[in-house]
Structure formats: C-alpha cells, structure tokens
MILOPA-586455 format. One record per residue (C-alpha): residue number from 1; residue in one letter; x negated, y negated, z. Coordinates in nm, 2 decimals. Example, Ala and Ser with C-alpha at 12.3 -4.5 7.8 and 13.67 -1.06 7.14 Angstrom:
! residues 2
[1, A, [-1.23, 0.45, 0.78]]
[2, S, [-1.37, 0.11, 0.71]]
***
This chain:
! residues 44
[1, M, [-1.90, 5.59, 4.83]]
[2, T, [-1.98, 5.75, 5.17]]
[3, N, [-2.31, 5.90, 5.26]]
[4, K, [-2.31, 6.28, 5.32]]
[5, L, [-2.57, 6.52, 5.45]]
[6, Y, [-2.55, 6.88, 5.31]]
[7, Y, [-2.74, 7.15, 5.48]]
[8, G, [-2.82, 7.47, 5.28]]
[9, D, [-2.96, 7.59, 4.96]]
[10, N, [-2.96, 7.30, 4.71]]
[11, L, [-2.84, 7.51, 4.42]]
[12, D, [-2.54, 7.64, 4.62]]
[13, I, [-2.45, 7.29, 4.74]]
[14, L, [-2.48, 7.14, 4.39]]
[15, R, [-2.26, 7.41, 4.24]]
[16, G, [-2.00, 7.40, 4.51]]
[17, H, [-1.97, 7.04, 4.63]]
[18, I, [-2.11, 6.80, 4.36]]
[19, A, [-1.93, 6.71, 4.04]]
[20, D, [-2.10, 6.82, 3.71]]
[21, E, [-2.32, 6.55, 3.55]]
[22, S, [-2.32, 6.33, 3.86]]
[23, V, [-2.68, 6.40, 3.98]]
[24, D, [-2.98, 6.26, 3.78]]
[25, L, [-3.26, 6.36, 4.01]]
[26, V, [-3.32, 6.58, 4.32]]
[27, Y, [-3.65, 6.51, 4.49]]
[28, L, [-3.76, 6.74, 4.77]]
[29, D, [-4.07, 6.67, 4.98]]
[30, P, [-4.08, 6.93, 5.26]]
[31, P, [-4.33, 6.89, 5.54]]
[32, F, [-4.55, 7.19, 5.48]]
[33, N, [-4.75, 7.34, 5.77]]
[34, S, [-4.63, 7.09, 6.03]]
[35, N, [-4.54, 7.35, 6.30]]
[36, A, [-4.22, 7.16, 6.38]]
[37, S, [-3.86, 7.27, 6.40]]
[38, Y, [-3.64, 7.06, 6.17]]
[39, N, [-3.32, 7.24, 6.24]]
[40, V, [-3.26, 7.04, 6.56]]
[41, L, [-2.97, 6.85, 6.39]]
[42, F, [-2.80, 7.17, 6.29]]
[43, Q, [-2.81, 7.38, 6.61]]
[44, A, [-2.47, 7.52, 6.72]]
***
C-alpha cells in the first residue's frame, strides 16, 4: 500500500478514486479561524 494525498472535495475524490466499501471512516478536523493559508503545498 502506498500513501496518497488527494486534494479536493472529499465526496468527488471518494467517488472517483477510492474503491467502494474500502473506507470505514473519514475524519476531518479543519483549523477554523486560524488566518493561515494551507494551500501552500498545492500552488502552481
């Protein structure tokens, strides 16, 4: 198994890239109101 990082809407990623019945849990904990830019890894 290789680690992968997907960037985008989680529902679109799950529907388009992840096999059915292979995910048990998705946990999201966004940093609310931090005034930081987290898109640094994804700039063109």
